[in-house]
Backbone bond lengths (Angstrom), bond angles and torsions (degrees), N, CA, C in turn:
res aa  C-N    CA-C-N  psi(-1)  N-CA   C-N-CA  omega(-1)  CA-C   N-CA-C  phi
1 M - - - 1.462 - - 1.494 106.96 -
2 N 1.347 119.31 135.27 1.432 122.26 176.33 1.510 109.28 -72.68
3 A 1.368 110.21 148.01 1.466 114.24 -178.95 1.543 112.28 -65.36
4 I 1.313 117.97 143.49 1.454 121.33 -176.84 1.475 107.10 -118.98
5 P 1.368 119.28 125.36 1.487 119.68 -179.76 1.445 107.71 -52.10
6 A 1.412 111.57 133.92 1.484 114.57 -172.52 1.489 117.71 -67.87
7 A 1.392 117.71 -23.01 1.350 121.97 180.00 1.482 114.94 -88.94
8 V 1.293 116.94 6.03 1.450 120.81 179.12 1.607 108.06 -120.33
9 P 1.350 118.49 123.14 1.416 122.68 -174.82 1.660 109.15 -57.30
10 P 1.289 117.77 126.70 1.386 117.55 175.82 1.483 117.65 -60.06
11 P 1.285 120.00 158.20 1.427 118.02 174.54 1.549 113.58 -62.71
12 K 1.408 117.20 152.67 1.412 118.61 -172.19 1.553 113.63 -56.65
13 N 1.376 113.98 -38.03 1.398 113.11 -174.95 1.570 111.30 -79.32
14 D 1.307 119.86 -3.42 1.391 121.81 178.54 1.636 108.95 -111.33
15 K 1.286 116.32 -9.64 1.363 118.73 -166.52 1.605 113.97 -66.18
16 S 1.295 115.60 -38.01 1.517 116.63 179.00 1.487 110.45 -65.14
17 A 1.281 118.91 -44.80 1.612 118.23 175.32 1.471 111.40 -61.84
18 F 1.332 116.19 -43.22 1.429 119.60 -177.11 1.614 107.78 -60.66
19 V 1.287 119.14 -52.11 1.410 123.35 -177.01 1.682 110.94 -61.40
20 R 1.308 111.67 -41.35 1.522 112.85 179.37 1.488 107.35 -65.40
21 D 1.303 124.39 -47.81 1.479 123.61 -176.22 1.502 106.46 -61.48
22 M 1.408 122.95 -44.29 1.381 122.10 -175.05 1.495 112.46 -64.52
23 F 1.353 120.16 -39.24 1.426 119.90 179.01 1.534 112.60 -70.53
24 A 1.332 114.15 -28.37 1.439 117.79 -179.88 1.582 107.88 -64.13
25 T 1.313 117.64 -36.46 1.452 121.43 -179.76 1.559 118.36 -70.18
26 I 1.333 113.94 -19.39 1.489 120.58 -177.90 1.503 111.45 -116.09
27 A 1.352 119.78 4.66 1.479 118.16 -173.82 1.520 113.39 -60.15
28 S 1.224 117.23 -39.21 1.606 117.03 -176.53 1.449 111.18 -65.76
29 R 1.204 122.83 -24.49 1.556 126.97 -176.49 1.458 111.16 -117.34
30 Y 1.293 121.70 11.43 1.437 121.96 -172.56 1.570 114.03 -68.15
31 D 1.405 116.07 -41.96 1.353 118.26 179.94 1.510 111.87 -68.76
32 K 1.312 121.78 -45.33 1.373 126.00 177.92 1.540 111.32 -53.87
33 T 1.377 115.86 -46.90 1.416 120.47 -177.41 1.403 110.17 -65.95
34 N 1.325 122.42 -38.46 1.486 121.00 -177.17 1.577 110.49 -69.97
35 R 1.264 116.48 -35.24 1.453 118.97 179.23 1.569 110.79 -65.45
36 I 1.296 115.99 -35.97 1.463 122.79 -176.66 1.606 107.01 -71.66
37 I 1.330 113.95 -59.11 1.424 118.07 -172.31 1.553 111.23 -61.79
38 S 1.295 119.45 -30.94 1.513 123.47 179.22 1.498 111.10 -93.87
39 A 1.279 118.84 5.22 1.545 120.88 -176.98 1.525 109.72 56.08
40 G 1.297 121.09 25.36 1.495 121.35 177.79 1.548 110.41 86.84
41 M 1.299 121.25 -6.97 1.428 123.45 -177.87 1.572 113.70 -68.39
42 D 1.273 116.51 -20.35 1.504 117.69 -177.82 1.518 109.38 -67.86
43 E 1.257 122.42 -21.91 1.429 123.30 174.96 1.540 112.64 -67.87
44 G 1.280 119.77 -40.64 1.320 126.75 172.89 1.506 116.53 -61.09
45 W 1.403 110.67 -41.73 1.493 114.02 177.00 1.468 115.49 -65.32
46 R 1.392 116.41 -31.98 1.417 119.71 175.49 1.550 110.59 -69.89
47 R 1.245 119.79 -35.61 1.420 123.43 177.21 1.588 108.83 -64.04
48 R 1.213 115.91 -37.52 1.511 122.24 176.93 1.535 106.45 -67.55
49 A 1.132 123.75 -41.19 1.469 128.80 -179.84 1.561 110.20 -62.71
50 I 1.311 114.17 -44.60 1.478 119.86 178.45 1.464 112.74 -69.35
51 A 1.252 119.49 -39.74 1.487 123.60 173.07 1.595 110.48 -56.49
52 L 1.378 114.98 -44.48 1.415 119.44 -179.23 1.552 110.81 -68.50
53 L 1.238 118.09 -26.80 1.418 123.85 -178.58 1.588 109.87 -60.65
54 R 1.350 115.15 -45.62 1.404 121.97 -179.21 1.588 113.52 59.21
55 A 1.316 111.23 51.14 1.491 119.47 -174.00 1.541 107.55 -70.15
56 P 1.291 124.33 129.63 1.438 122.24 171.37 1.491 114.99 -70.78
57 H 1.208 121.67 152.01 1.486 125.27 178.15 1.473 111.96 -53.09
58 G 1.322 115.24 136.90 1.502 120.11 178.19 1.590 113.57 77.66
59 A 1.364 114.79 7.60 1.461 117.66 -177.99 1.471 116.33 -67.52
60 H 1.233 117.49 154.01 1.484 125.02 168.97 1.542 108.90 -94.57
61 I 1.338 117.52 112.66 1.425 121.85 -174.84 1.556 108.51 -115.57
62 A 1.282 119.49 141.97 1.451 126.17 172.85 1.611 109.77 -104.94
63 D 1.266 120.19 124.86 1.398 123.00 171.78 1.531 104.83 -105.24
64 L 1.281 118.06 108.41 1.456 125.98 -173.96 1.502 110.44 -92.85
65 C 1.387 111.15 141.19 1.526 118.62 -173.93 1.533 107.93 54.67
66 C 1.408 109.68 49.44 1.484 115.83 -169.00 1.523 116.02 -69.74
67 G 1.330 117.83 -13.63 1.471 120.49 -177.54 1.560 115.28 54.53
68 T 1.210 119.29 -124.17 1.411 122.80 -178.15 1.593 110.52 -90.40
69 G 1.253 117.13 7.81 1.487 118.04 175.61 1.412 123.51 90.77
70 D 1.342 118.53 19.34 1.445 121.10 -175.14 1.476 112.62 -61.60
71 I 1.367 116.70 -46.43 1.585 116.59 -179.07 1.583 107.74 -73.44
72 V 1.312 117.97 -33.04 1.429 119.47 177.96 1.522 112.74 -53.45
73 F 1.367 112.21 -52.39 1.447 119.86 -178.09 1.569 113.12 -66.86
74 H 1.325 110.50 -36.97 1.537 113.18 175.44 1.513 111.74 -61.74
75 L 1.320 114.58 -42.66 1.458 117.61 179.05 1.520 113.51 -56.95
76 L 1.363 113.89 -48.65 1.486 121.73 -178.53 1.501 109.16 -66.83
77 R 1.253 123.00 -34.85 1.393 123.40 173.88 1.491 117.05 -66.43
78 T 1.332 113.02 -34.45 1.416 121.84 175.22 1.516 113.86 -72.29
79 D 1.303 119.03 -37.78 1.431 127.09 176.35 1.488 112.84 -152.36
80 P 1.383 117.13 101.02 1.439 124.69 -172.76 1.616 109.65 -64.81
81 T 1.416 116.48 -12.40 1.447 115.31 -173.77 1.474 109.87 -84.93
82 L 1.379 119.28 -6.08 1.459 121.59 -178.97 1.569 109.88 -70.61
83 H 1.279 109.93 158.25 1.533 117.40 174.79 1.531 101.49 -120.99
84 V 1.306 119.14 113.53 1.491 125.16 -170.21 1.510 110.03 -118.13
85 T 1.374 115.46 122.60 1.367 121.36 174.35 1.604 109.45 -107.66
86 G 1.282 111.26 117.96 1.537 118.27 176.22 1.578 109.79 -90.20
87 V 1.199 115.58 133.51 1.495 121.08 -179.15 1.596 107.34 -127.29
88 D 1.324 107.50 135.09 1.562 112.62 178.00 1.507 106.26 -158.37
89 F 1.319 117.77 148.48 1.450 120.70 179.01 1.574 117.01 -93.77
90 C 1.342 112.19 3.77 1.645 119.25 179.52 1.468 103.39 -112.75
91 E 1.359 112.50 106.61 1.421 120.86 177.55 1.556 116.91 -60.81
92 P 1.305 121.30 -31.53 1.437 119.06 173.55 1.614 112.11 -65.00
93 M 1.224 114.61 -33.71 1.466 116.70 175.50 1.488 112.68 -66.03
94 L 1.296 116.30 -42.19 1.450 124.14 177.35 1.427 110.36 -65.41
95 A 1.297 121.72 -37.57 1.501 124.00 175.73 1.566 110.85 -60.29
96 Q 1.360 113.23 -39.45 1.566 117.22 172.52 1.472 112.33 -62.24
97 A 1.374 114.14 -40.58 1.542 117.27 -178.29 1.487 107.39 -69.78
98 R 1.307 125.96 -38.83 1.461 122.60 -174.22 1.551 105.63 -71.90
99 A 1.278 117.48 -34.45 1.569 119.02 -178.55 1.582 107.05 -69.42
100 R 1.281 116.58 -36.43 1.526 119.64 176.74 1.583 107.25 -66.24
101 S 1.311 114.46 -39.99 1.481 116.31 -172.99 1.585 110.20 -64.04
102 A 1.340 116.91 -34.20 1.418 119.99 173.85 1.485 114.20 -65.66
103 R 1.377 119.60 -30.74 1.392 120.57 173.27 1.594 119.32 -82.17
104 E 1.329 110.12 -33.94 1.398 119.70 -177.84 1.555 114.74 -68.78
105 G 1.306 114.76 -43.14 1.407 120.16 -179.75 1.617 113.63 54.63
106 G 1.310 112.90 167.28 1.478 117.02 -179.02 1.472 116.29 80.35
107 G 1.341 118.92 133.20 1.458 120.02 178.93 1.515 110.39 81.78
108 T 1.298 113.63 173.70 1.481 121.61 178.22 1.521 110.95 -111.38
109 A 1.302 118.80 115.48 1.497 120.80 176.76 1.483 110.99 -134.26
110 E 1.270 117.36 143.94 1.394 125.54 172.54 1.546 107.98 -137.26
111 F 1.426 113.79 149.99 1.434 121.71 -179.65 1.406 112.06 -122.75
112 I 1.392 120.91 123.11 1.386 125.29 -174.33 1.573 112.71 -122.39
113 E 1.229 117.66 135.57 1.457 119.86 176.73 1.585 108.81 -74.61
114 G 1.266 119.91 127.49 1.408 121.18 -175.70 1.518 111.78 -172.38
115 D 1.332 119.20 158.86 1.423 122.45 -178.36 1.514 108.64 -104.24
116 V 1.304 117.91 133.05 1.441 120.12 -171.69 1.509 109.79 -71.04
117 M 1.367 120.29 -15.57 1.474 121.53 171.76 1.428 117.11 -86.35
118 A 1.331 117.56 -2.74 1.509 124.19 176.90 1.507 106.44 -153.00
119 L 1.401 117.15 74.05 1.422 120.17 -172.21 1.536 111.21 -78.47
120 P 1.343 114.25 138.62 1.460 121.28 -173.62 1.480 110.98 -77.89
121 F 1.311 122.29 50.43 1.512 122.52 -174.12 1.547 105.01 -141.57
122 A 1.298 109.39 149.45 1.576 116.57 173.54 1.507 113.83 -70.10
123 D 1.257 117.32 158.29 1.541 119.77 172.63 1.488 109.93 -50.95
124 N 1.358 112.51 148.53 1.473 121.51 171.42 1.514 111.63 54.68
125 S 1.402 114.29 47.75 1.447 118.36 -177.20 1.597 114.69 -92.81
126 F 1.322 113.46 -23.35 1.520 114.48 -166.99 1.651 108.53 -129.44
127 D 1.310 106.16 152.82 1.460 118.59 180.00 1.533 113.49 -84.75
128 G 1.290 115.21 -6.36 1.468 123.86 -176.01 1.465 113.21 172.49
129 A 1.393 116.00 158.55 1.417 120.02 -179.96 1.511 112.80 -147.61
130 T 1.254 114.32 147.30 1.469 120.07 179.04 1.551 110.95 -126.29
131 M 1.301 115.16 162.71 1.433 118.98 173.38 1.562 106.24 -153.69
132 G 1.304 117.28 133.89 1.474 120.76 -174.69 1.562 107.99 -122.38
133 F 1.298 117.26 123.42 1.470 124.73 172.70 1.529 114.54 43.72
134 A 1.350 112.11 48.77 1.470 116.12 178.45 1.508 114.37 -136.72
135 M 1.330 121.27 -14.06 1.403 120.45 -175.38 1.443 112.00 -64.67
136 R 1.310 117.58 -32.97 1.502 124.28 175.07 1.548 111.10 -57.67
137 N 1.339 117.10 -24.57 1.445 119.50 -171.13 1.539 114.55 -102.86
138 V 1.390 118.19 -2.56 1.478 115.74 179.36 1.477 106.84 -76.80
139 A 1.324 114.83 157.74 1.430 123.47 177.05 1.479 116.62 -56.89
140 E 1.406 114.12 -45.47 1.405 121.65 179.39 1.546 108.79 -146.54
141 I 1.308 115.82 130.42 1.497 120.00 -170.75 1.537 109.40 -76.45
142 D 1.349 121.34 -47.88 1.428 125.45 -177.82 1.562 114.63 -53.99
143 P 1.359 120.75 -53.37 1.372 119.30 176.56 1.537 112.86 -63.15
144 T 1.263 117.04 -34.61 1.456 121.18 176.12 1.515 114.12 -59.50
145 L 1.326 116.49 -47.60 1.450 122.15 176.09 1.587 111.10 -60.36
146 R 1.253 113.70 -44.54 1.489 118.80 179.37 1.527 111.52 -61.20
147 E 1.321 117.38 -39.29 1.493 123.56 178.47 1.549 110.91 -69.23
148 I 1.301 117.09 -38.72 1.478 119.31 178.02 1.515 108.46 -66.09
149 R 1.269 117.24 -44.09 1.486 120.42 176.02 1.400 113.57 -56.58
150 R 1.370 117.69 -39.69 1.432 121.06 -176.78 1.507 113.42 -60.25
151 V 1.311 118.67 -38.35 1.462 122.53 -174.29 1.563 112.74 -85.60
152 L 1.332 114.61 -4.36 1.510 114.23 -179.75 1.509 106.80 -95.79
153 K 1.306 108.86 152.30 1.517 121.04 175.20 1.586 108.38 -71.46
154 P 1.265 117.26 153.90 1.568 119.87 176.92 1.482 106.36 -54.55
155 G 1.364 114.98 129.78 1.456 122.07 174.01 1.523 112.86 88.72
156 A 1.373 118.19 -11.09 1.479 122.17 -178.82 1.531 107.76 -70.41
157 R 1.322 117.34 150.65 1.485 124.42 -170.59 1.541 108.74 -103.87
158 F 1.273 114.25 143.73 1.508 119.75 172.34 1.535 102.23 -119.66
159 V 1.362 116.51 131.44 1.492 125.59 173.84 1.513 110.05 -119.68
160 N 1.307 115.59 129.94 1.477 122.09 -177.43 1.510 104.75 -121.32
161 L 1.390 115.09 124.24 1.449 124.64 173.57 1.483 109.99 -106.11
162 D 1.334 117.55 123.85 1.429 115.27 176.52 1.560 111.19 -159.29
163 M 1.269 118.14 174.88 1.476 122.99 168.26 1.461 110.95 -62.46
164 S 1.343 115.99 156.47 1.440 119.55 -178.13 1.484 108.11 -150.35
165 K 1.322 118.87 -177.14 1.459 121.85 178.19 1.512 112.42 -110.60
166 A 1.370 113.73 116.85 1.459 118.19 -170.27 1.544 105.62 -70.60
167 P 1.375 111.95 138.97 1.460 116.78 -176.48 1.508 114.93 -75.29
168 N 1.320 119.10 -21.73 1.474 123.06 -179.05 1.517 106.71 -84.52
169 A 1.303 118.74 120.39 1.484 123.61 -175.98 1.442 111.42 -60.51
170 A 1.319 120.42 -42.93 1.534 118.46 179.68 1.390 112.89 -65.99
171 W 1.397 120.72 -46.32 1.437 120.74 176.16 1.478 113.40 -60.86
172 K 1.344 118.72 -43.09 1.429 125.50 177.31 1.551 110.43 -53.21
173 A 1.357 116.54 -46.40 1.407 121.97 -178.85 1.540 111.18 -61.75
174 C 1.304 117.08 -43.47 1.440 122.55 -179.95 1.516 110.98 -69.46
175 F 1.326 118.82 -41.63 1.480 122.72 173.54 1.454 111.59 -62.46
176 D 1.384 121.03 -45.91 1.338 124.07 179.83 1.520 116.31 -56.50
177 L 1.385 110.78 -38.01 1.495 115.20 179.10 1.448 110.50 -61.80
178 Y 1.279 120.37 -37.89 1.441 126.48 178.61 1.589 110.64 -70.55
179 F 1.344 112.43 -51.55 1.427 118.94 -170.22 1.610 111.20 -66.99
180 Y 1.347 114.11 -45.47 1.408 117.60 -178.83 1.525 116.11 -88.79
181 G 1.296 116.27 -21.15 1.476 122.61 178.13 1.507 117.32 -98.62
182 V 1.293 117.54 -49.91 1.424 118.40 -173.40 1.525 110.89 -93.75
183 V 1.321 121.81 -37.85 1.474 117.71 -178.23 1.546 112.38 -60.03
184 P 1.420 122.53 -37.35 1.540 115.10 176.93 1.535 110.83 -62.58
185 L 1.297 116.33 -35.30 1.488 117.37 -178.34 1.535 110.44 -67.70
186 I 1.328 119.83 -53.60 1.464 124.97 -178.63 1.550 107.63 -63.08
187 G 1.399 116.10 -50.22 1.413 116.13 -177.39 1.508 113.31 -61.78
188 G 1.353 118.08 -37.32 1.423 119.49 174.84 1.455 118.10 -59.63
189 I 1.310 114.76 -40.78 1.487 122.83 178.26 1.536 108.78 -63.30
190 V 1.377 118.29 -56.87 1.325 123.46 -172.72 1.499 114.48 -69.85
191 S 1.348 119.50 -43.06 1.464 121.57 179.37 1.514 117.22 -88.56
192 G 1.332 117.49 -15.22 1.409 123.83 179.25 1.493 113.50 82.82
193 S 1.369 117.15 8.91 1.474 123.20 177.45 1.435 109.52 -136.84
194 R 1.363 116.98 94.61 1.454 119.84 174.07 1.533 110.63 -67.07
195 A 1.355 120.96 -33.12 1.392 122.92 175.31 1.489 115.74 -51.86
196 A 1.310 110.63 -46.01 1.594 116.13 178.05 1.501 112.83 -60.87
197 Y 1.279 114.50 -48.40 1.577 117.52 179.63 1.513 113.48 -83.38
198 T 1.315 117.09 6.71 1.405 118.46 159.65 1.570 111.24 -91.36
199 Y 1.319 113.10 -41.86 1.401 116.28 -178.45 1.553 109.11 -64.60
200 L 1.377 117.14 -50.96 1.464 121.07 -174.08 1.596 115.31 -49.32
201 P 1.384 119.07 -45.09 1.407 116.21 174.92 1.627 110.95 -68.15
202 N 1.278 113.56 -36.34 1.479 111.42 -179.92 1.509 116.69 -67.39
203 S 1.321 114.20 -19.79 1.425 119.44 179.20 1.556 111.43 -64.45
204 L 1.302 118.80 -10.83 1.456 124.19 179.82 1.560 106.90 -84.08
205 T 1.266 119.83 -24.48 1.429 122.62 -169.25 1.536 110.08 -57.89
206 H 1.276 121.49 -43.29 1.463 121.61 -175.89 1.540 112.73 -104.51
207 H 1.322 115.38 10.47 1.445 124.12 175.48 1.490 111.59 -75.21
208 P 1.365 121.22 142.10 1.454 121.88 174.00 1.524 112.87 -58.32
209 D 1.302 110.19 147.35 1.530 116.59 170.34 1.571 108.25 -71.57
210 A 1.334 114.15 171.83 1.462 118.13 -172.08 1.497 114.51 -56.09
211 E 1.367 117.26 -39.97 1.395 120.31 179.86 1.578 109.95 -72.30
212 G 1.258 117.93 -34.90 1.461 120.36 176.24 1.452 114.40 -65.34
213 L 1.297 119.09 -37.24 1.440 123.47 -178.99 1.464 110.06 -75.12
214 R 1.326 118.12 -37.08 1.534 118.09 174.36 1.499 111.09 -63.06
215 D 1.321 117.87 -37.40 1.457 119.74 -179.47 1.616 108.14 -67.39
216 R 1.261 117.14 -31.79 1.512 118.39 179.77 1.546 109.09 -74.30
217 F 1.307 117.38 -31.91 1.523 120.12 167.66 1.464 108.19 -55.80
218 T 1.203 117.12 -50.95 1.522 119.89 -176.51 1.526 112.97 -60.47
219 A 1.377 112.83 -45.51 1.476 120.85 175.77 1.471 112.68 -59.25
220 A 1.292 124.59 -28.13 1.356 128.94 -175.34 1.520 108.95 -85.54
221 G 1.264 118.80 -6.55 1.522 124.01 177.05 1.492 113.89 104.62
222 F 1.357 121.08 7.31 1.448 120.30 177.26 1.548 112.14 -79.40
223 A 1.290 117.09 133.63 1.465 127.37 179.33 1.618 107.35 -83.79
224 N 1.319 112.09 152.73 1.493 114.21 171.36 1.589 115.15 58.10
225 A 1.380 115.44 30.59 1.455 117.68 -175.41 1.526 112.62 -69.32
226 G 1.252 113.51 140.04 1.580 118.52 -176.20 1.475 108.71 -164.07
227 F 1.319 113.96 -178.97 1.421 118.48 177.70 1.549 108.82 -152.08
228 V 1.382 112.35 161.42 1.437 123.00 178.23 1.531 107.99 -126.88
229 R 1.291 117.48 119.87 1.436 119.20 177.13 1.508 113.92 -82.68
230 L 1.308 117.38 137.26 1.456 124.32 173.23 1.484 105.98 -119.97
231 M 1.383 113.61 165.69 1.497 120.87 178.08 1.505 112.74 45.72
232 G 1.335 115.73 43.97 1.483 117.58 178.11 1.564 114.11 70.85
233 G 1.306 114.29 13.42 1.464 118.98 178.45 1.485 112.18 100.60
234 A 1.264 122.24 -3.43 1.489 127.03 174.19 1.504 111.30 -68.05
235 I 1.291 114.41 -24.44 1.457 120.13 175.41 1.567 106.11 -124.20
236 A 1.387 117.61 144.61 1.398 119.66 179.11 1.528 110.40 -136.93
237 L 1.341 114.62 145.75 1.477 119.68 170.95 1.526 105.76 -110.34
238 H 1.287 119.55 113.71 1.452 122.79 178.14 1.649 103.76 -102.20
239 Y 1.374 110.69 147.49 1.480 115.06 178.15 1.526 107.75 -149.03
240 G 1.408 112.54 160.85 1.447 118.88 176.59 1.578 104.82 -164.47
241 D 1.305 118.18 160.07 1.405 125.29 177.87 1.550 112.66 -110.78
242 A 1.296 115.91 131.03 1.517 118.53 -177.07 1.474 109.56 -71.61
């Protein structure tokens, strides 16, 4: 595959391969980098996502685009009775998750290689699903949302945590200065790949705003779709029921 300038979104037909290769290069330092660039606040955002999921005890939950397993392990720390399946299409990220699982202990977790746009599960397989900081990176949002809904049981909830576009112009300008200017610099130093942390902020440029993504949840068949803004709207939790 030809190199694609990191600040330019790759063509749709190349995006999946581009994103997979990019995450493979930063897998070993991904967790450390995230903690630093978010000043540790990303942990609190994940806890908010899990609270919004409202998973029943003993539920089977899918964490999609699970990466190194952050949400998986948060889920199990919150409720060790859960059975959590982490899915990602980047094997080096899954290798990090499996290594963490051996250290974390407690609860039931498994990690499966798979594409969120073609999940290897039957219809109505899960009691809930989560996704963290990944919707911006899928090749196409609408088919992804329909596929997630397919594998959920009727009434099961999907919660998506991701960056968003702050509605207040002054706050957005301040946040953008950090997100587009400082994050690539810090991310490049810590992860060893400035290209990856230049692409990741730029992936928000063409992403729907909070209202637009909520409407796409509804169009994909999710009921009661809505969102909660965090950090002045620079972060958003979207949710909907299958």
